[in-house]
N, C-alpha and C positions, 0 to 999 in steps of 0.2 A: 811639715816644717816644725822644727824644734828650735828653741832659743836656749843655748848652752853657755853658761858662765864658767870660765876657768880662772882660778886664782891661786897664787901662792898665799898661804895664810899661816899665822902662828896659832899656838894652842889657845891663846886668849882672843882669837878672832881678828887680829890686826892684819891688814892687807897692804898698808902703805909702805913704800920704799923698800921692797924686798931686795933690790940690787944695790941700794946706796946711792943711786943717781940723783935723788932729791936732796941729799946732804943732811938728812935728819940725824939726830944723835944716835938712834938705834938702827939706822939704815944699813942695809946689806945683810940682814939676818938670814936670808935664804941662801946666800952665797958663802956663808961661813963653813959650809960642809963640802966645799969644792965645786968645781964646774960640773962634775958628773951628777951632782944632786939635782941640777936643773936642766941639763943638756938633753937634746933629743925630744922624742914624743912622750914626755912624762905623763901627759894628760890623756893618752890613748885616743888622739884625734884621728889618726890614720886617714881612712877614706872619707871621714866627715869633712875634712878640708877640701878633698877633691871635688865634692859636689856642693859645698857650702859657701858661705860668705863670712869673712872676718869683719867684725864691727869693733871699731876702736875710737876712743876719745882722742882729741888732738895731742895731748901730752904723751900718751902711750904710743900713738902712731909716730910721733917725732922720734921717740926713743928707739922704737923698732926699726924705723926707716934708716937709722944709722947702724944697726946691728945685722939684720937679716940679709940685705942684698949682697953682702960680702961673704956669705957662707954658701957652701956648695954640697953639703951632705944631703941624703934623701929627704929628711924632714924639712930642712931649710928650703929645698926645692919646692916642696908643697906650700910652705909659708910664703914663698916668693910668688908662686903661681896663683894662689887663691885670690879671688876678688876681694878687695878691701874697701869698706865703707868707713868714712871718717866723720865723726860728729864734731863740728867746729863752726864758730861764727867768724873766726879770723883767718884760718888757713885757706890759702887760695892755690898754692902750688903743691901738687902731690907727685911731681915727677921723680922725686927721690926714691920712690918704691913703686915698682910696676903694679899695674892693676888696681891702683888706688884712686878713689874719688871722694870728694866731700858730699855728704848727704844734702840734697836740695830739698828743703822743706822740713817738716816735723819728724823728729826721731821716731816717735811712737807710730805714726802713720807709715813711715818707711819700713819699720819692722813688721807691722801687720800686713803690708803688701808683699813682703819678700816670700818667694816660693821655696827657696832653699833653706837648709839649716843655717842658723845665725849663731856664730861663735864669738863671744865677747871675751877678750883677754884683758885682764887688769881693768883699766877704765872705770873706776869706781863711780864716777858721776853718771856714766851711761848705765851701769848696772843698777844703780839706785833709781834712776828714772824708769827703767823697765820693771823693777820690783814694784814701784808705786802703781804701775799700770797692770800688774799681775800678769806679765808676759813671760816670765822665766820658767822654763820647763825642767831644766837640769842644772845642777852645780857639780863641777869637777874640781875638787879642792886638794891641793898638795900641801898637807899640813906639816910644818916644820917644828921640831922640838925646841921652841922658844916661847917665852912669856915676856912680853915687852911692857905691859902695864899701861902703855899710852900709844896712841896712833889711831888712824882711821880704821874702823872695824867694818867688816862686810855686812853684818847685821847690827845696826846701831841700836842703842837703848832707845826705847820709845817707838821703834819702828813697828810695822804691822807684823802679826804672827805669820810664820811660814811652817807649814806641816809637810814634812818630806819623808820619803821612803829611801832607805839605804839600798843601793843597787850593788855596790861592791866596796871592798876595802882591801888594799894590798900595800905592802911596804915597797918603797921606791928609794933605796939608799937610806939616808937618815930620815926621810919623810914618809908619810903615809898618804897614798892617793885614795880618796874616797869619792864615790859618785852617788849623788842623791837626785831624785826626781820628785816632782809634785806628788803628794800623796793622792792615790786614787782610791776613792771610796765607792763601794758597791751601793747602788741604790736599793732602798728597802723593797723587798719583794721581787728582786731581779735575780 
């Protein structure tokens, strides 16, 4: 089991409001390059979705539940079919998007118990909770050529250090898809 974070991100590390739905002054920065910049399986999730579980915070789930059910391309079919766990204290009805359920109990315990790969999309509060518990194995970041100067950053100032290895980097339209995993260090004498 791996915990994989996927995020749209700016050059200065901002992840908030990539689509403009939150109405922030700089919102919509990822969509400035057209829908093809964000459409389809940009994060190369492919089969990971088939055997994994999608973990979302309430706000991201609500946004996605208005978007994905109405789409019918092959990637959307995977997004709609995957099991979805929602982190929320207030959401009770998940019928708007099939295979969704609110996590019953503690987030960290739920992730530790999960047998399948866990994919977190957006959902910064969820990501930060898993960062604090040192549970994230991989980051897949779609970096857009924008510097906002303000907004919520994936790695906030004063946060714990993260040592990562670059697995790959490739252009994806106007953006660059990078994949990082936890740094693996060989033990002395091994």
